[in-house]
N, C-alpha and C positions, 0 to 999 in steps of 0.2 A: 663070770663073777659068782661067788658062792651065795646061796640063798639061805637066810637064817631059818626059814620054814623047814628046809630039808636037812639042815645040819644037826648032827647028833653030838651033844656036848658031853656025853657020858665019859667019865674018867678024865676029862680035860679041864684045864684052868683057862678061863677066858678073861682077858683084860678088856674092859668096856669103857669107852670114853662116853661118859654121861654129862649132862649139863645140870649140875647142882648149884649153879650160880643163883641161889634163891634169896629172896628178901628176908632179912632178920630185923627184929626191933632193937631198941637200945640195950636190951638185956640178952641179946643173942638168941632170942626165941624166933622160930620160924613163923612167918606171917602169911605165906602163900606156898602151898606144896605142889602147885601145878606141874613144875618140872620134874619133881620126884615121881609123882604119879605117872607122868608120861613115860618114864623109863622102866616102869614095873613090868610090862609084858615081856620085854627082852630079858630082864634080870631073872624073872620067874621061869622063863623057858629054859634058861641055862641050868638053874637049880633043879627044876623038875626032870630034866634029862639025866641028872646025876653028875653035873659038872660043878665046879667051884667058880665063883665070880670075884674079880678084882675090879673095883670101881675107881675111876680116876676122873677128876674134874678140877676146874678153877673156881674161884669165888672172888669177885671184885677185882680191884687193881692194886694189889700190894706192891710196895716199893722196896721191901726188904724181906729177908728170910731169917726167922719167921715174923709175920705180923699177925698176932693172934686175933685181931679184930676180924680177920678174914679166914680164920681156921675152920676147916670142914669138920673138926672135932665137935663143933657146936650142933651139928645136925645128925650125928651118929644115932642118937636115940630115935629121932624122927624117921630116919631111913630104916632102922631096924623094925620099928612098929609097922611101917607100910609094907616092907618086904616080907615080914612074917618070920624072919630068922634073926638071931643076934648078929650084929655086924661088928667085926673086929676093926681096929683102927691103927693105921701106921702113921705115927706122928712126923715122919719125914718120908716123902715119896721116893727119895733116892736111897733110903736105908730100910727097905721092906723085904729084902731078900729072904730072910729066915721066915718071916710071916707068910710070904707067898709060897715058899717051899713046903711049909707045914700045913698049908690049907687043904682041907679034906673035901671030898664031894659033898655038895649041899651046904657048904660054908661060904661066907661072904666077907670081903675085906674092902675097906675104903681107905684110899691113900690120902695123905694130907695135900692141901692146895698145891697144884702143879706150878702156879705162878709165883710161888715163893722163890723159884729158880728162874732167872732171866732166860735160861736156855729154852724154856717152854715156848715163849713167844719169839725167841730169836731176836730180841730187842734189848740192846744195852741200856742200863739204867743210870750209870754214873757219868754221863756226859754233861758238860757245862751247857746251860740253857742257850748260850749264844754260839754253840759249836757249829761249824760250817757244814754244809751238805757233804763235802768230801770227807770230813772227819766222821760224820755219822755213818756214811757208807762204808768206810774202812772198819769202823767198830762193829758194824753189823756183819761184815764179811768175816771178821776174826771170830765172831761168835758162832758162825754157821757150823763148823766142825764140832763144836761143843754141843750144839743143838742135836746133831746126829747121834753123838754119844749118849746124850740124855735120852733120846728116843730108843736107842738100842738097849739101854739099861731097863727102861720100862718094859720093853718087849720081852726081855729075858725072864720076866715073872710068869709068863703064860705060854700056852700052846696055840692060842688063837686070839684074834683081835676083832672086836665089834665096835663100830662107830655108831653111836645112837645119840649124838649131840648135835642136832641140827642147828642149835643156836650159835655154835662156833664153826659150822661147816665152811663158812666163808673166810676162815683164817688158816693160813698155812703154818700151823704151830706143830710142835713136836708130837703132841698127843692126838692131833686131829688129822695129820697128813703124813709127816715124816715117819712115824712109827710103822705105817703100813708097808714100808719097804722091807721090813724085817720079818714079814710073814708071806708065805707063798699064796697063790691065788685061791687055793682050796681052803685056806685057814684065815681068811679075812672077809668081812661082810658088813653090810649095813644092818642096823637093828630095826625093829618093828616101827619105832617112832620115826626114824629117818625115812623109812619107806612111806609111811603115812603122810609125812610132810611133803615129800616129792609128789605124791599122788594128788594131794590137795592143791598144790601150786599148778600142777598140770591141768587139773580140772578148771581152774580159773583162767589160765592163759591159753589153753589149747582146745577147750570145749566151751567156748564162751556162748552164753545165752544172752541176748540183748533185750533191753539196754544194759550196758555194762557201766557201773559206777564205781570209781575209786574215791575213797575218803582219806585224805592225807592230813595229819595234824602234826603237832610237835612244835619245837621252838625255832628250828633253823632251816632255811631254804637250802643251805650248803650241804646238809646231810642227806637231802632227798632230791637234789637237782637231777641226778642221773635217772632216778626212777620216774620222776615227773616227765622227763623227755621221752623215756621209753613208753610210758603209759599213753602218751599222746597218739601213738600209733595203734592203740588197742581199745581205749575206752570211748564211751559216748559222753560221759559226764565225769568231771574231776572236781570234787569238792575240796577246797583248801581252807583249813581252819587252824586255830592255834596261833602261836606267836609268829610262825612263818608267814602268815598272811600280811603282816604289817610291812614287810619288805615290798610286797606288791602295791600296797596302798601308797607308801611313800614314793615309790617309783612313778606312780601316776600323778604325783603332785599333791597327795593328801597330807594333812597335818595329823601326825600320830602321837603327839605328846611324848611321853617317856617310854613308849612301847618298845619291846624288843624288836630289833631289825638288823639287817646286814647291808650297810651302804654299798659295799663292793659288789653285792649281788643284784643291785637294782637293774643294771642293764640286762642281766640274765632273766630277771622277772618279766621285764617288758618283752623280751624275746620269746619267752614261753607263752605269754598272752597272744602275741602275734602269730606264733606257730599254731596255737590251738585254734585261732580264728580261721587260718588257712585250711586246717584239717577238719573243720566242722565239729570240734570238740567243745562242749559247753563247760566252761570253767566257772564255778560258783564260789565266790568269796563271801565273807561276812558282809552284811549290809549295816550292821550295828554291833557294838561290843559292850559287854559289861566291864566298865573301867573301874580301877581302884586307885586311890591316892597314895598307895604304898604297896610294895610287894609283900603282902602278908595276908593271912586268913581274915584278920580283923579290919582290913582296910575299909574305908568308906566306899560306897558303890554308887555309880550312876551309869545310865545307858547313854552311849555316845555314838554318833555317826562315825563309821570307821575311817572316814576321810577328814574328820574334824574333832580330834581328841585334844583337849586343852593341855597345856604344859602342866607338869606336876601330876598328871594322870596317865595310867597305862592300861592297855587292853588286857583283860584277865580271863574272860570267858565269852562264849558265844551268846548273843542275845536271843530272845524268843523269836524276834522277826527273822533272824538268820536261820534258826532251827526250823521255823515254819517253812521257809523256802527249801531247806534241805530235806525235810520230810517228804515233800512232793516228789523230789528227785529219787530219793531212796525207795519209796513205796512203789514207784513205777519201774524199778530195776529188777532184772532177772539174775544178774551176777553182781556181787558186791565184794569189794576188797577194802578193808579198813585197817589203817596203820597210824596210830598216834592220836593223842587227845586234842580236843578243840578248845581247851582252856587249861588253867593252872590246876590240874586235876588233884595234885597233892594237898591243896587247900579245900576243905569241905565246902566253904562258902562260894567257891568258884568251880565246883565240880558238876554243876547242873547240866551244862552243855554236853559234857562227855557222857554223863549218865543218860541223857536224852537220846544222844546218837546211838548208844548201846541198845536202848529200847526200840528205836526205829529199825535198826538192823535186825533185831530179833523178830520184830513184827513183820518185816519184809520176808524174812526166812520162812516164817509160818505161812505166808501167802504164796510160797513157792520159789523164792529166790535162793540161789546158792551163795553163801556168805563165807568168806575167809577173813578171820581176824588175827592180826599178829602185831607184835611190839609190846614191850613191857607194860605201858600204861593202858593200852587198849585191852590187853588180857586181864590186867588188874581190875579194870572197870567191868568187864564182862563177868568176872568172878565175884566181885564185890556186890553186884546187883543181882546175882543168882541167875545169870542169863547164859552161862557157858553151854548148857545143854539145849539152848534155843537158837544157836547159830550152827552153820554146817560144819565148820572146823575152826579150832583155835590153835594157831601156830605158836610153838615155843620159841621161835627165833625171829626177832624183828629184822635185824640187819641182814641175816642170811636170807630171809624171805624176800626182802627188797632186792638184794643182789641177784637172786634167782629169777625174779620177775624182770629185772633188767636184761636177763639173758647171759649173765656172767657165769663162767665155770666156777663151781665151788670146790676149792682144793680138798676138803674133807670127803667129798663124794668122788671126785676124780681119782684120788689116791686108792680107793677101793675098786673102782671100775677099771682102773688102768688107763685112764684117758690122758 
C-alpha cells in the first residue's frame, strides 16, 4: 500500500475524497469547520509538493439533482480561506472534465455534492415506499454498473487517489471504495486524517489501559446495539445515557412517560444487561432525568426518577445525581471512549448533561487518561465548550468509528489496502 508521507505529488493531479459534510445555519453559513480543518494536512501536502488537488465530498441527504440546500458551493469561500489558495468550483461533479484538465500545479478544485447523483451511494431513490425487498434488490443491482461508470468518470480527472474521509469509510460508495479500482497500488493511498483516525482507534481497542469506560448516548438503542455488544468484551464500565436509556428502563418495568424508546428492542436491552452481569461489566444508567412537558427548549422542567416519569413528560437531559455517579466512574478511568450526547443537546436548556460529560472527559484526560471522542453531537459539544484540545483525540466519523470498534471491515480502507 502506498504511503502518503513518501508519495511525491509533483506534477500530478490528486482526487481526494474529503468529508466536507459540515453543519450550516439557515443562511448557508458554516457553523463548525472541524472536518475542513481535519483535511488540511493532506490537501496542503499535495499542493506543497507541486501537485493539483481535486476535492470531492457529499453533504447531507439530497433526494434530487441538484438540491441547492446541500450545495458544496456554499463552503467554497470557507475552504479557500482555510486552505490558503483560491478554490475553483465545479457546479456538477460529472461535468468537470475541462476544469480538471486545465488545473495547474498548486491549484485546487472542489466538485459539487456527489450525492446529487444516486450512483454515488448505489441506492435508487425513485422506489415506492411499499416496494418489496425483491424490487429493492433488483433496483440496486441495476444501479451497480452505473455506480462503476460514475466512479470511473471521477477517476478520469486525476493521476492518483487519496481517501481522507474517515466519516464515510464505512460506506461502499463510488467515491469511497469503488473508485479505488481505477488506480494501481502505487497511486492510491490513505490521507493523513484517515491514518490518524485508524491509529486513535487502535490505541483505544488494542492498547487498553484499565479501567476502560465507554460512554454511549444518543436517541436509539437500535443504532448502537452492535457496538454495545462488542464493547461488553472490552470495557470495564459502560455508561448509557440519552434517549436510548429509556428502552432499558421500560424493559425493566419502569414508567417512562412520553420518553423516546423502542419497544421492539426491549428484549435486547434485557439481554445486554444480563450479558454484562455475566461478563462483570458495570453498566451505569441514569438514576434520574430532567424531564420536560414538551419536546422544546422552553418546556417546563422537573427532575424525575427514571423509572417513574409521569405521562405527558419525557426525559430530556441527565440529572445532577446521574452526572455525579458518572463522574466517579470517568475520573477513575484510564481509557475513555465517548460517542453521543446524554441529553437533547440541540436545546440549550437541556444541554447541561452533555456539557458536563465533556468537562469530565477533559478532566480525566488531564489526569492521565486516553480519551477518544467521536460522533457529531459529541464533537460539537467538545468544540462548543472549547475542550477539543483537552481530550486525546476527536474523531471526525461517528458511524465509521463505531463500526471499526465493532471490528467490522471498513470498505473505504479495505479498497486502498486491497483487503
